[in-house]
Structures are given as structure tokens and as C-alpha cells.
C-alpha positions in Angstrom: 80.7 94.4 -86.5 83.6 92.2 -85.3 82.7 89.8 -82.4 84.9 90.4 -79.3 87.2 87.4 -78.6 86.9 85.7 -75.3 89.9 85.0 -73.1 89.1 81.2 -73.1 87.4 79.4 -76.0 85.1 76.5 -75.1 84.1 73.6 -77.3 80.5 74.8 -77.1 81.5 78.2 -78.5 83.4 76.6 -81.4 80.4 74.4 -82.2 78.0 77.4 -82.2 80.4 79.4 -84.4 80.8 76.5 -86.9 77.2 75.4 -86.8 78.0 71.9 -85.9 77.5 69.7 -82.8 79.8 69.6 -79.8 80.5 66.0 -80.5 81.8 66.9 -84.0 84.1 69.6 -82.6 85.5 67.0 -80.1 86.2 64.6 -82.8 88.1 67.2 -84.8 90.1 68.3 -81.8 91.0 64.7 -81.0 92.0 64.0 -84.6 89.4 61.4 -85.4 89.1 60.5 -89.1 85.3 60.1 -89.1 84.7 63.8 -89.8 84.3 64.9 -93.4 87.0 67.2 -94.7 84.6 70.1 -95.4 83.3 69.9 -91.8 86.8 69.7 -90.4 87.6 72.9 -92.3 84.5 74.6 -90.9 85.6 73.8 -87.4 89.2 74.9 -88.1 88.1 78.3 -89.4 85.8 78.8 -86.4 88.6 78.0 -84.0 90.8 80.5 -85.8 88.2 83.2 -85.6 87.6 82.6 -81.9 91.3 82.2 -81.0 92.2 84.8 -78.3 94.8 87.3 -79.4 98.3 87.1 -77.7 98.7 89.0 -74.5 99.8 92.5 -75.3 102.7 93.9 -73.3 101.4 95.9 -70.3 102.8 99.2 -69.3 105.8 99.0 -67.0 108.3 96.2 -67.0 109.1 94.0 -64.0 112.7 94.2 -62.7 114.1 90.8 -61.7 117.1 91.1 -59.4 119.1 87.9 -59.0 122.7 88.9 -58.1 124.1 85.4 -58.6 125.4 83.3 -61.5 122.4 81.9 -63.2 123.2 78.2 -63.0 120.9 75.3 -61.7 119.0 76.8 -58.7 118.8 80.4 -59.8 118.6 79.8 -63.5 115.5 77.6 -63.0 113.7 80.3 -60.9 114.6 83.1 -63.3 113.4 81.1 -66.3 110.1 80.3 -64.6 109.6 84.0 -63.8 110.4 85.1 -67.3 108.0 82.5 -68.8 105.2 83.5 -66.4 105.7 87.2 -67.0 105.3 86.6 -70.7 102.0 84.9 -70.1 100.9 88.0 -68.1 102.0 90.3 -70.9 104.8 91.9 -68.9 108.3 92.8 -70.1 111.2 91.8 -68.0 114.4 93.7 -67.0 117.0 91.4 -65.5 119.8 92.4 -63.2 121.9 89.2 -62.6 125.4 88.0 -62.0 127.7 88.3 -59.0 128.8 91.8 -60.2 125.2 92.9 -59.5 125.6 92.3 -55.7 127.4 95.6 -55.3 124.8 97.5 -57.3 122.5 99.7 -55.2 119.3 99.7 -57.3 116.4 99.3 -54.9 116.0 103.0 -53.9 115.9 103.9 -57.6 113.2 101.5 -58.7 110.2 103.6 -57.5 111.5 106.6 -59.4 111.9 104.7 -62.7 108.7 105.2 -64.8 109.6 102.2 -66.9 109.5 99.7 -64.0 106.1 98.7 -62.5 107.3 96.2 -59.9 110.1 93.9 -59.0 110.9 90.3 -58.0 114.0 90.0 -55.7 115.6 86.6 -55.5 117.6 85.9 -52.3 118.3 89.7 -52.0 121.6 90.5 -50.2 120.2 93.9 -49.1 119.6 94.4 -45.4 116.1 94.3 -44.0 116.0 98.0 -43.6 116.4 98.6 -47.3 113.5 96.2 -48.1 111.4 98.0 -45.5 112.2 101.4 -47.0 111.3 100.1 -50.4 108.0 98.8 -49.1 107.3 102.1 -47.4 107.3 103.8 -50.8 104.4 101.7 -52.0 106.4 100.1 -54.8 105.2 96.6 -55.5 107.7 93.8 -55.1 108.0 90.1 -54.1 110.9 88.3 -52.5 111.8 84.8 -53.6 113.7 82.7 -51.0 114.4 85.5 -48.5 117.8 85.5 -46.9 116.5 86.8 -43.5 113.2 87.2 -41.7 111.0 89.7 -43.6 108.6 92.2 -42.2 105.0 90.9 -42.2 103.9 93.3 -45.0 106.6 92.2 -47.5 105.3 89.5 -49.8 107.6 86.4 -50.2 107.7 82.8 -51.4 110.1 80.1 -50.4 110.3 76.3 -49.9 109.4 74.6 -46.7 113.0 74.3 -45.6 112.5 72.9 -42.1 110.1 70.2 -43.3 112.6 69.3 -46.1 115.5 69.0 -43.7 113.4 67.0 -41.3 112.4 64.5 -44.0 116.0 63.8 -45.1 117.3 63.4 -41.5 114.4 61.1 -40.7 115.3 59.0 -43.7 118.8 58.6 -42.4 117.8 57.8 -38.9 115.4 55.2 -40.2 118.5 53.6 -41.9 120.2 53.4 -38.5 122.4 56.5 -38.7 122.9 58.4 -35.5 126.3 60.1 -36.0 125.2 62.5 -38.8 127.3 65.4 -39.9 125.6 68.6 -41.3 127.3 70.9 -43.8 124.9 73.8 -43.6 124.6 77.3 -45.0 125.5 80.5 -43.2 123.8 80.7 -39.8 122.4 84.1 -40.6 120.5 82.7 -43.6 116.8 82.0 -42.9 117.1 78.7 -44.9 120.1 77.7 -42.9 118.3 78.3 -39.6 115.2 76.5 -40.8 117.0 73.4 -42.1 119.1 73.1 -38.9 115.9 73.3 -36.9 114.4 70.5 -39.1 117.5 68.3 -38.7 117.5 68.8 -34.9 113.9 68.0 -34.7 114.3 64.7 -36.6 117.3 63.8 -34.5 115.4 64.4 -31.3 112.6 62.2 -32.6 115.2 59.4 -33.0 116.4 59.9 -29.4 119.7 61.6 -30.4 121.1 65.0 -29.7 122.8 67.1 -32.5 126.5 67.6 -31.5 128.4 70.8 -32.4 131.5 68.8 -33.5 129.5 67.5 -36.5 128.2 70.9 -37.7 129.9 73.1 -40.3 128.2 76.3 -41.6 129.6 78.2 -44.6 128.8 79.6 -48.1 127.4 76.6 -49.9 129.8 75.9 -52.7 131.4 72.7 -53.9 134.9 73.7 -52.8 133.7 74.7 -49.3 131.8 71.4 -49.1 134.9 69.5 -50.0 137.0 71.2 -47.3 134.3 70.8 -44.6 133.8 67.1 -45.5 137.6 66.5 -45.2 137.5 67.8 -41.6 134.6 65.6 -40.6 135.8 62.5 -42.4 139.2 62.8 -40.8 137.7 62.7 -37.2 138.7 59.7 -35.2 135.0 58.9 -34.8 133.8 60.0 -38.2 130.1 60.3 -39.1 128.3 57.6 -41.0 126.3 60.1 -43.0 126.7 63.7 -44.2 123.9 66.1 -45.0 124.7 68.8 -47.5 123.0 72.3 -47.7 122.6 71.8 -51.5 123.6 69.4 -54.2 126.8 71.4 -55.0 128.0 70.9 -51.5 127.2 67.2 -51.8 129.4 66.9 -54.8 132.3 68.2 -52.7 131.5 65.6 -50.1 131.6 62.8 -52.7 135.1 64.0 -53.8 136.4 64.0 -50.2 134.9 60.5 -49.6 136.5 59.1 -52.8 139.9 60.5 -51.9 139.7 58.6 -48.6 138.6 55.3 -50.2 135.1 55.5 -48.7 132.3 53.9 -50.6 129.0 55.7 -50.9 126.6 54.5 -49.5 128.3 51.4 -48.0 130.7 53.4 -45.8 129.1 56.8 -45.9 125.7 58.1 -46.8 125.4 61.5 -48.5 122.4 63.7 -49.1 121.9 66.9 -51.0 119.1 69.5 -51.3 117.5 71.1 -54.4 117.2 68.2 -56.8 119.3 70.0 -59.4 120.7 68.3 -62.5 123.8 67.6 -60.5 121.9 65.2 -58.2 121.1 62.9 -61.1 124.6 63.2 -62.7 126.8 62.0 -59.7 127.9 58.5 -59.1 126.0 57.3 -57.2 123.0 59.5 -57.9 122.1 61.7 -54.9 119.4 61.3 -52.4 118.1 64.9 -52.1 115.2 67.2 -51.3 113.3 68.6 -54.3 112.5 72.3 -54.1 109.6 73.5 -56.3 111.8 76.0 -58.0 109.6 76.6 -61.0 106.5 76.9 -58.9 108.3 79.5 -56.7 108.8 81.6 -59.8 105.2 81.3 -60.9 103.8 82.1 -57.4 106.1 85.2 -57.2 104.7 86.5 -60.4 101.2 85.8 -59.3 101.7 87.7 -56.0 103.3 90.6 -57.8 100.5 90.7 -60.5 97.9 90.9 -57.8 99.7 93.9 -56.3 100.0 95.6 -59.7 96.3 95.1 -60.4 95.5 96.8 -57.1 94.2 93.6 -55.3 94.8 93.0 -51.6 97.2 90.2 -51.0 96.1 88.4 -47.9 98.7 85.6 -47.7 102.0 87.4 -47.9 104.4 84.7 -46.9 104.0 81.4 -48.9 105.9 78.2 -48.2 105.8 75.6 -50.8 106.1 71.9 -50.0 109.4 70.0 -50.6 109.8 66.3 -51.5 112.3 63.8 -50.4 113.9 62.0 -53.4 115.6 58.8 -52.5 118.3 57.6 -54.8 121.5 55.6 -54.5 123.7 57.7 -52.2 122.1 56.6 -48.9 122.0 53.2 -47.3 122.1 51.5 -43.9 124.6 52.8 -41.4 127.9 51.0 -41.6 128.2 48.3 -39.0 124.4 48.5 -38.2 122.8 50.3 -35.3 
């Protein structure tokens, strides 16, 4: 009768299967040459017999909706979700690209027998549609929610307020007080949280945030460039600019270069995300690292618990961010 394979194989189990000591198995695993070839082969065969089978695909795929171009930020999250679903034995159905923004798919998901659940990344749908989907009992998780979600909708995001507070505190510690903010849309949850974090850090430094130094828009490189031109052309220009993401920061660097401003000697610039862009600019960007891969893994974990019928107690999870200081920030020009 075949012996059932365990999900996890221990050194003790391998030793028992091969009829050798635990120390011998450890030496084989670590590649030590003090083990006789025939003993090494005994251990290898035991490991092969005990090796757990690959996860079988489970019934019902997971629909991943990411209606954006899959570059940097979104691509990392989707890749992490795909890899984690594979570990859970779940197939993935992907709806991505800007053309998917106009697709109305949420109300059809509960009626699709091939779809067991969904992960929605920065969903553009209004809150009511998400509430209606939740009311059907269909399992889903939101990654980086655009707006405040109902309590019963599971979500995972980065700690945006704390991340923004850390980067502004870094600048105020360098003597900056006239700091411009190129933020995301004011209706976005992340945009609101980051502005709150910035305002908090400015207050701690004894300075008020002034409206003339704030610009809010769709966070693209071109929009960042245009907004930076406005702020850098002010008679009393800022000594530092905070970007909503690394792409916006690239637009700032372009505007600064056109005006002959040196970064960071004349102007400090910060990003957010810690994408590949942040390490490719000249100078390299000081930014805030978001745990994008972990956000994808946690989303799958939350969804898997729902699919398995478990109660999910912690529905809204915020993951810590990390300030990454590079070469684009320095002391405020002229001191402070």
C-alpha cells in the first residue's frame, strides 16, 4: 500500500525512510563529501519518495482585474498575485489594460461558474458596485482601494500616511520648509492619506502647508512635468518637491533640468513606490518603498481564507512602507 505523502517533509522523516541518522541526511542536504556514494543514493531516493506532489489546480479560477497598463507598480503586484495563486493551486484569469476600464464585469462574476473569487486592483468602480458584489456573497479582495471601502470588504494597501510623513520629515530635517507637493487626485484614498501625512510632518516642523504649493492630478510623468514647471516658475519657488510616485518625480527632474536647477543642490526631489525608475534616474531618487509583492501575497491569502470558508477577522490590512534615501535630496539651498 502506498504511503500518503505529507505536505512538508522533515529531515527526521527522510532519515527514517532511508534508515540512516538525521546527521547523515543533514550532511547529504548540505553537500558534504564525507558521505559514502551508496548512502547518498539511499537518502536521495528517500527524498524522492517523500517529495510532496505539486499542487493540483483547484476548482474555480481567480479573476484578477487590473484595468491599467502592467508596468512597474501594477506589473509587480499582478506578478506576485499570479505566483502566489500558483502556489495555492489556483488558475488565474486576467482582465488588464486601460481598455478594461470601460468593461462592466463585476456583476457577472457571481454568475460565472468558472470563477471562484476575484482580486480587484485599484478598482475604478464606484463603492456601490463593490457593495452590491459583496452582498451576493461572492469572495473578493481589493488591493490599493481608490476610495474608502465598507467595513465588510477585505482589502490590502500600503501605509500611505506613514510613508508620506516619513519623506516630509526627512526633508524638514534637511532644513526645507517651502516644500511643494505634486499629489494624486483628491478623491483617491491614497492621495488623501499622503497629504495628511505630509501636513502632519510639516506641523511637527512648525510650518503650515500652503495651498499655492499643492498640485493634485492623475499621476503621470507628463502631468508631473507640467505641474513642476508651474511651481518652479514661482517668484518664491520651493526648495523641495514631493511627487506622488516615481513617474511624477521623473517629470520634476526634467522640469528642473530645463531651468538649470541642480538636484539636490538647488532642489530636492522625492518619489514614492521605489520602482525601477527610482534607481535609474540621475541622480537616483529618494523615495518611499511600497511592499508591492507582499500586497499581492496578502491579497491571495485573504481571498484563499474566504474561499476555504474561514472567517476573516482583519479585513483592512495596511503594510508598512520604508523611506529609501538616495541622492536626490540634500540640505535646503541657502540653509535654514
